[in-house]
SEVO-336089 format. One record per residue (C-alpha): residue in three letters; chain; x negated, y negated, z negated. Coordinates in nm, 2 decimals, m for minus. Each point is the difference from the previous one (the first is absolute). Example, Ala and Ser with C-alpha at 12.3 -4.5 7.8 and 13.67 -1.06 7.14 Angstrom:
2
ALA; A; m1.23; 0.45; m0.78
SER; A; m0.14; m0.34; 0.07
//
This chain:
215
MET; A; m1.64; 12.12; 1.27
ILE; A; m0.15; m0.17; m0.31
ARG; A; m0.07; m0.38; m0.04
ILE; A; m0.24; m0.10; m0.26
LEU; A; 0.03; m0.38; m0.09
PHE; A; m0.25; m0.19; m0.20
LEU; A; 0.08; m0.19; m0.31
THR; A; m0.25; m0.26; m0.03
ALA; A; m0.10; m0.18; m0.33
LEU; A; m0.05; m0.38; 0.10
MET; A; m0.28; m0.17; m0.17
LEU; A; m0.08; m0.36; m0.05
PHE; A; m0.18; m0.02; 0.34
PRO; A; 0.21; 0.20; 0.30
SER; A; m0.33; 0.12; 0.11
LEU; A; m0.08; 0.21; m0.34
ALA; A; 0.33; 0.21; 0.02
HIS; A; m0.05; 0.36; m0.03
ALA; A; 0.25; 0.30; 0.00
ASP; A; 0.11; 0.12; m0.33
TYR; A; 0.28; 0.23; 0.08
PHE; A; 0.16; 0.20; 0.30
LEU; A; 0.37; 0.01; 0.07
TRP; A; 0.07; 0.32; 0.16
GLU; A; 0.33; 0.07; 0.20
HIS; A; 0.11; 0.31; 0.15
GLU; A; 0.18; m0.07; 0.30
LYS; A; 0.26; 0.29; 0.04
THR; A; 0.13; m0.04; m0.37
GLY; A; m0.09; m0.34; m0.12
LEU; A; m0.17; 0.09; m0.31
THR; A; m0.25; m0.29; m0.12
MET; A; m0.28; 0.06; m0.25
THR; A; m0.33; m0.23; m0.05
TYR; A; m0.32; 0.09; m0.16
PRO; A; m0.35; m0.14; m0.07
ASP; A; m0.19; m0.02; 0.31
THR; A; m0.28; 0.21; m0.18
TRP; A; 0.21; 0.29; 0.07
ASN; A; m0.07; 0.18; 0.33
ASN; A; 0.25; 0.19; 0.23
GLN; A; m0.01; 0.35; 0.03
LEU; A; 0.10; 0.29; 0.24
ASN; A; 0.34; 0.11; m0.10
VAL; A; 0.02; 0.39; m0.08
ASN; A; 0.35; 0.09; 0.02
PRO; A; 0.28; m0.06; 0.22
ASP; A; 0.20; m0.21; m0.23
ASP; A; m0.28; m0.20; m0.09
ILE; A; 0.00; m0.39; 0.12
LEU; A; m0.26; m0.15; m0.16
THR; A; m0.30; 0.11; m0.20
ILE; A; m0.25; m0.20; m0.15
ALA; A; m0.31; 0.03; m0.21
GLY; A; m0.15; m0.21; m0.27
PRO; A; m0.35; m0.14; m0.04
SER; A; m0.11; 0.29; m0.23
TYR; A; m0.21; 0.31; 0.10
ASN; A; 0.02; 0.11; m0.36
GLY; A; 0.34; m0.06; m0.09
ALA; A; 0.11; 0.10; 0.38
PRO; A; 0.36; m0.20; m0.05
LYS; A; 0.23; 0.02; 0.30
CYS; A; 0.38; m0.06; 0.04
THR; A; 0.20; 0.17; 0.28
VAL; A; 0.36; m0.13; 0.13
LYS; A; 0.24; 0.27; 0.13
ALA; A; 0.32; m0.06; 0.17
SER; A; 0.23; 0.24; 0.15
ASP; A; 0.35; 0.03; 0.12
ASP; A; 0.25; 0.12; m0.27
LYS; A; 0.39; m0.03; 0.08
ARG; A; 0.14; 0.25; m0.28
TYR; A; 0.16; m0.33; m0.19
LEU; A; 0.09; m0.22; 0.24
ILE; A; 0.39; 0.08; m0.07
TYR; A; m0.03; m0.17; m0.32
PRO; A; 0.01; m0.33; m0.06
ALA; A; m0.28; m0.23; m0.18
LYS; A; 0.19; m0.03; m0.30
TYR; A; m0.10; 0.38; m0.08
GLY; A; m0.37; m0.06; 0.05
ARG; A; m0.10; 0.09; m0.33
ALA; A; 0.16; 0.32; 0.01
VAL; A; m0.14; 0.10; 0.35
GLN; A; m0.33; m0.12; m0.15
LYS; A; 0.05; 0.25; m0.30
ASP; A; 0.13; 0.26; 0.24
ALA; A; m0.26; m0.03; 0.29
VAL; A; m0.34; m0.11; m0.17
SER; A; m0.01; 0.10; m0.36
THR; A; m0.20; 0.26; m0.17
PRO; A; 0.07; 0.30; 0.24
PHE; A; m0.09; m0.22; 0.32
TRP; A; m0.34; m0.06; m0.15
ARG; A; m0.04; 0.36; m0.07
THR; A; 0.03; 0.06; 0.35
TYR; A; m0.22; m0.28; 0.10
MET; A; m0.26; 0.10; m0.20
GLY; A; 0.01; 0.37; 0.15
HIS; A; m0.24; m0.10; 0.29
TYR; A; m0.28; m0.02; m0.26
ASP; A; m0.20; 0.32; m0.12
ASP; A; 0.02; m0.08; m0.36
TYR; A; 0.20; m0.28; m0.18
THR; A; 0.18; m0.11; m0.29
LEU; A; 0.28; m0.23; m0.01
ASN; A; m0.05; m0.21; m0.30
LYS; A; 0.31; m0.24; m0.02
VAL; A; 0.27; m0.07; 0.21
TYR; A; 0.23; m0.34; m0.04
ASP; A; 0.33; m0.08; 0.15
GLY; A; 0.12; m0.36; 0.02
GLY; A; m0.27; m0.16; 0.20
GLY; A; m0.06; m0.20; 0.30
LEU; A; m0.17; 0.00; 0.33
GLY; A; 0.07; m0.30; 0.25
ARG; A; 0.32; m0.10; m0.02
TRP; A; 0.17; 0.34; m0.14
LEU; A; 0.02; 0.28; m0.28
ALA; A; m0.29; 0.21; m0.06
SER; A; m0.17; 0.26; m0.23
TYR; A; m0.34; 0.00; m0.07
ALA; A; m0.25; 0.28; m0.15
TYR; A; m0.37; 0.08; m0.10
ALA; A; m0.15; 0.31; 0.09
THR; A; m0.37; 0.13; 0.00
TYR; A; m0.10; 0.24; 0.27
ASP; A; m0.31; 0.15; 0.19
VAL; A; m0.10; m0.03; 0.35
ARG; A; m0.29; 0.18; 0.18
LYS; A; m0.28; m0.25; 0.09
GLY; A; m0.24; 0.23; 0.19
ASN; A; m0.09; 0.31; m0.21
VAL; A; 0.13; m0.19; m0.32
TYR; A; 0.32; m0.10; m0.15
GLN; A; 0.07; m0.32; m0.13
LYS; A; 0.24; m0.10; m0.27
ARG; A; 0.22; m0.29; 0.07
ARG; A; 0.25; m0.21; m0.16
ALA; A; 0.31; m0.18; 0.19
LEU; A; 0.29; m0.23; m0.06
MET; A; 0.23; 0.06; 0.26
PHE; A; 0.33; m0.15; 0.08
ALA; A; 0.32; 0.11; 0.21
SER; A; 0.30; m0.15; 0.15
LEU; A; 0.30; 0.09; 0.20
TYR; A; 0.10; m0.34; 0.16
TYR; A; 0.29; 0.02; 0.23
ASP; A; m0.15; 0.29; 0.29
THR; A; m0.34; 0.03; m0.09
MET; A; m0.24; 0.16; m0.28
TYR; A; m0.27; m0.24; m0.14
ILE; A; m0.28; 0.13; m0.18
ILE; A; m0.31; m0.14; m0.11
GLU; A; m0.27; 0.18; m0.20
CYS; A; m0.29; m0.16; m0.14
SER; A; m0.29; 0.21; m0.11
ALA; A; m0.36; m0.03; m0.15
LEU; A; m0.24; 0.26; m0.16
ASN; A; 0.13; 0.11; m0.32
HIS; A; m0.29; m0.18; m0.20
GLU; A; 0.02; m0.34; 0.18
TYR; A; 0.39; m0.01; 0.02
ASP; A; 0.04; m0.25; m0.29
ARG; A; m0.22; m0.25; 0.17
TRP; A; 0.25; m0.01; 0.31
ASP; A; 0.32; 0.04; m0.16
ARG; A; 0.07; m0.37; 0.03
ASN; A; m0.08; m0.04; 0.34
PHE; A; 0.22; 0.30; 0.08
ARG; A; 0.28; m0.18; m0.17
SER; A; m0.08; m0.32; 0.20
ILE; A; m0.01; 0.14; 0.32
ILE; A; 0.33; 0.22; m0.08
LYS; A; 0.19; m0.30; m0.13
SER; A; m0.06; m0.18; 0.33
ILE; A; 0.18; 0.23; 0.21
ASP; A; 0.32; m0.13; 0.16
PHE; A; 0.26; 0.19; 0.25
ASP; A; 0.22; m0.15; 0.27
GLU; A; 0.33; m0.06; m0.14
ALA; A; 0.26; 0.27; 0.06
PHE; A; 0.27; m0.13; m0.25
SER; A; 0.15; m0.35; m0.04
GLN; A; m0.02; m0.14; m0.33
TRP; A; 0.33; m0.13; m0.04
PRO; A; 0.27; 0.24; m0.07
THR; A; 0.27; m0.16; 0.20
GLY; A; m0.21; m0.20; 0.28
HIS; A; m0.17; m0.31; m0.11
TYR; A; 0.20; m0.21; 0.29
ASP; A; 0.33; 0.04; m0.13
ASP; A; 0.20; 0.15; m0.33
PHE; A; 0.22; 0.26; 0.22
LEU; A; 0.11; 0.18; m0.34
THR; A; 0.15; m0.31; m0.17
GLY; A; 0.12; m0.14; 0.33
SER; A; 0.17; 0.34; 0.15
LYS; A; 0.38; m0.19; 0.03
LYS; A; m0.21; m0.18; 0.27
TYR; A; m0.18; 0.28; 0.18
PHE; A; 0.22; 0.31; m0.10
TRP; A; 0.31; 0.11; 0.15
THR; A; 0.28; 0.11; m0.24
GLN; A; 0.33; 0.16; 0.08
THR; A; 0.20; m0.22; m0.24
GLY; A; m0.21; m0.26; m0.05
TYR; A; m0.11; m0.20; m0.32
ASP; A; 0.34; m0.18; 0.03
GLY; A; 0.23; 0.34; 0.03
THR; A; 0.01; m0.10; 0.40
THR; A; m0.24; 0.18; 0.27
GLY; A; m0.28; m0.19; 0.04
TYR; A; m0.39; m0.03; 0.04
//
């Protein structure tokens, strides 16, 4: 189930209040994202799609699609290896495979060391062709991917090639608004006590710190 919450901008008089943005939350993953209320929800096409929205332009046909899928390959690695996992899981080879579902594409640039939500990500620019009726459309896309804990998150925002520059700022704003449910604590030793420096108190030693058996 998907819950859509409304962020309301209050004007001088409450009766003049109007909705400027939607705050969208995916119940299963906890991913949240905000987008302008001039954008409309669309039907998802692929099994991993959790949200598809389209912008208010027929000539540019801007849209963003958010995908989420289970991916437990790196659960054995602690969070401190996140940067290495990002480079191994979601870098250039990942994007080449991802773009393979388009008939014709060019992977223009790939960048490591980005961020999506609360985690590390890579992002890429690409152009590709899609069939629209009996003709092909050339689209340009900005895409981010992040493997956070046990879920692969991907967001792809694209527009017709000749209109992309008009929508790039909107795409970045939407992508920047994404957040995930917290899976890793930001405190390396636990925020409620310092177990490492207090090890004499918490951890048993055979000889003890004064040369005798103790805790």
